[in-house]
N, C-alpha and C positions, 0 to 999 in steps of 0.2 A: 467598541460598540458603535453600531451604525446609527446615524441620526434618524429620528422618526420623520417620515415625509409629511410635509404640510399639505394635507389633502385639499384644502380650499385653494391653495396656490396651484396644485396639480390640476384641479378641476378647471380653474380659470385659464390656465395655459392650454388645456385640451380644447376647451370651447373656443378660445382665440384661434387655435390652429384650424379647427373645423370651419370657423367663419372665414379665415383667410383662404382656405382651400375652396370653399363655396364661391367666394368672390372671384378667385382665379378661374374657376371653371366657368362661371357666368361670363367673364370677359372673353375667355378663349372660345366659348361656344357661340358668342355673338359674332366672332370672326369666322368660325367654322361650325355651322350647326350639326355637322356629322359627328362632331366630338361627343355629343351627348349619346348618340346611338352607339358609338364605340365603347364608351364607358358603361352603358347599360349592358351591352353584350358581355363585357368582362365580369361585372359584378353579379350578373344573373347566372353565370356559369357555376354549376354546383361544385366543380373541382376547385374553383377559387375560394369558395367558402367551406373548405373541408377541414379547417382548423379554427381555433379560437380567434386568431388574428384576422383570418379571412372573413369569418362571420361578423366580427366587429367592423371591419372595413365595409362589408356589404350593408350592414345596418346604417353606418354613417352615410354611405352613398344614398340609401333610401331617403334619409332625412334631407340631405343636400338636394337631391332631385326634387323632392316635394317642395322645398323652399324655392327652388328655381322655377318650378311650375307655377307656384303661387305668385311669385314676382312677375313672371311673364304674363300671367293673366291680369294682374293689376296694371301693368304697362299697357297692355292691349285695351283694357277698359278705359284707360285715360287717354286713348288716342295715340299711343306711341310716344317716343321721346322727340322733343323738338330738336331740330338741327340734324336729324338723320334722314 
């Protein structure tokens, strides 16, 4: 008999992974702003989202992109980061 998954643990690990990926994308896109354009092109492609995993990835990308836009707007409204 297989153990019942702990859905709370699975949810937390999934959210942690999404946060980690969002942070990684933010850091990399600060170094290369074209990265966001490339990711957008991939995730907007209907062929990419042709199965359940692709649709889930595209939805995750939309959330991460929205968070990146919100963070960017906040940074700009505060006058940018000091030291840059």
